[in-house]
C-alpha positions in Angstrom: 267.5 163.6 116.4 270.4 161.5 115.7 270.9 160.5 112.0 272.7 157.7 110.2 273.6 156.3 106.7 275.9 153.7 105.0 277.9 155.1 102.0 280.4 153.8 99.6 283.7 156.2 99.5 284.3 157.6 95.8 287.3 159.5 96.4 288.6 163.1 97.1 287.9 166.3 95.3 287.7 170.2 96.2 284.8 172.7 96.1 285.1 176.4 96.2 283.2 178.9 98.5 281.7 181.8 97.3 284.8 183.8 98.4 286.9 181.7 96.4 288.5 179.4 99.1 289.1 175.9 98.2 287.9 173.1 100.7 289.4 169.4 100.2 286.1 167.0 100.3 285.6 163.2 100.2 282.9 162.2 97.8 280.8 159.7 99.4 277.8 157.9 97.6 275.2 157.7 100.5 272.5 155.3 100.2 269.9 154.9 99.5 269.3 152.4 102.4 266.4 150.6 103.5 265.3 149.7 106.9 265.5 146.0 107.3 264.7 145.9 111.2 263.4 148.1 113.9 264.4 147.3 117.6 262.3 148.6 120.5 262.9 149.0 124.3 259.8 146.7 125.0 260.9 143.6 122.9 264.9 143.9 122.6 265.6 145.9 125.6 267.0 148.9 123.4 266.0 150.9 120.5 267.9 150.8 117.4 267.4 150.6 113.3 269.2 148.2 111.1 269.9 149.4 107.5 270.7 147.5 104.5 272.7 148.9 101.6 273.7 147.8 98.2 271.6 145.4 96.1 273.0 141.7 95.4 272.1 138.4 94.2 270.0 136.0 96.6 272.8 133.5 96.1 275.3 135.7 97.7 273.8 135.8 101.0 272.9 133.2 103.6 269.4 131.8 103.8 269.0 133.4 107.2 269.9 136.8 105.8 267.6 136.2 102.8 264.8 135.5 105.2 265.5 138.2 107.5 265.2 140.5 104.4 262.2 139.1 103.0 260.5 139.5 106.3 261.1 143.4 106.0 259.8 143.3 102.5 263.1 144.2 100.8 265.4 142.9 98.2 268.7 141.1 98.8 271.4 143.6 100.2 275.1 142.9 100.6 275.6 145.1 103.8 273.7 145.3 107.0 274.4 147.7 109.8 272.6 148.7 113.1 272.4 152.1 114.4 271.4 153.5 117.9 269.1 156.0 116.5 265.5 156.6 117.0 262.9 154.8 114.8 260.4 157.8 114.8 258.8 158.0 111.7 260.4 155.0 110.2 258.7 151.6 109.0 260.2 148.3 107.6 261.3 148.6 104.2 261.3 152.6 104.6 264.1 154.2 102.2 266.7 156.6 103.7 268.6 158.8 101.5 271.4 161.3 102.0 269.0 164.2 102.2 268.7 163.1 106.0 271.7 165.3 106.4 272.1 169.0 105.5 275.1 171.2 104.8 276.8 172.1 108.1 275.8 169.1 109.9 278.6 167.7 112.1 279.3 163.8 111.7 281.2 160.9 112.8 282.6 158.9 109.8 283.9 155.3 110.7 285.6 152.8 108.2 288.4 150.3 107.9 291.6 151.6 106.7 293.6 150.3 103.9 295.2 146.6 104.8 298.8 146.3 104.4 299.3 142.8 105.6 302.3 141.5 107.4 304.9 144.8 107.3 308.1 145.7 108.6 309.0 148.2 111.1 310.1 150.8 108.5 306.8 150.7 107.1 304.7 150.0 109.9 306.1 152.4 112.4 308.6 154.5 110.3 311.8 153.4 112.1 315.0 154.4 110.7 316.8 151.6 108.7 320.4 150.2 110.1 323.6 151.6 108.4 324.5 150.5 104.8 328.2 150.4 105.6 330.7 149.6 108.6 329.9 145.9 109.1 326.0 146.5 109.4 323.6 143.9 107.9 323.0 141.9 105.9 319.6 142.6 107.2 319.2 146.3 107.0 315.7 147.0 107.4 315.3 144.5 110.6 314.4 146.1 113.9 317.8 145.8 115.6 318.5 145.0 119.1 315.4 144.2 121.3 316.8 144.5 124.8 319.6 143.3 127.3 319.8 139.3 127.4 320.8 139.1 131.1 318.3 141.6 132.4 315.4 141.9 131.8 315.9 138.8 129.9 312.8 139.5 127.8 311.0 141.9 125.1 308.9 144.4 126.9 305.4 144.6 125.8 304.1 147.2 123.4 307.4 147.3 121.5 307.3 148.4 118.1 308.0 145.2 116.0 307.0 143.8 112.4 303.1 142.5 112.3 299.8 143.0 110.8 299.3 146.8 109.6 296.3 148.3 108.7 292.6 146.9 108.0 291.6 148.1 111.3 288.3 150.2 112.2 288.8 153.9 112.3 286.5 156.5 113.3 287.1 160.4 112.6 284.9 162.5 114.7 283.2 166.1 114.0 283.7 166.1 110.3 281.3 168.6 108.6 279.0 168.2 105.7 280.1 170.5 102.8 277.5 169.7 100.4 274.5 167.3 99.8 273.5 166.2 96.4 270.4 164.6 96.5 269.9 163.9 92.7 273.0 161.8 92.7 272.8 160.5 96.3 276.4 162.1 97.1 277.7 163.6 100.4 280.8 166.1 100.2 282.4 165.6 103.7 285.2 168.0 104.5 288.5 166.4 104.9 289.9 162.9 104.5 287.8 159.8 105.5 289.5 156.2 106.3 289.5 153.3 103.8 290.2 152.9 100.3 288.2 154.0 97.3 285.1 151.8 97.1 285.0 151.0 100.7 281.9 151.2 102.8 281.8 153.9 105.5 279.1 154.6 108.1 278.2 158.1 108.6 276.5 159.2 112.0 275.5 162.4 113.7 278.6 163.4 116.0 278.4 162.5 119.3 280.6 165.2 120.7 279.3 168.0 118.5 
């Protein structure tokens, strides 16, 4: 059965196997989440489960969200996310904890990368700077010549230029759950995950496992 949960990225660490091998892991505070909505094929045309994560004040959510959560019988939550998973055995308000996953499970993790704002070509695309001598400059970090002026008389599409860098959704597939700590609601996932410390990530059963 497909499984999913929302979590907060704590940071990276490492664990040791019985043979002494070091495994780099990312620690995620996964849940507890509550079921805020269940969609069915009969009523909505498809089946899915909406999960709510992180308590917040009612004044910090919209009236529509407050009414929606009140209907499910749960306290105001900061994050709502819908997952196309089976609702079998779930009811409105049911709590989902990190123990839905077990050690060795393959998962896909999605999150938003660190935002760097408007960045130049050196930071954004790892370009070389221009020479510091022989008449070059004064803009040593500019992209340089873009194209010929008579033909094609335009800048080609997809050219690597300055612009918005980061803050985009990234999914890393087929990561492995290294350890599940039910008491502290922690999942230890092998390898690195997208996003900064404290950012919210979604963890789902791997689609290409």
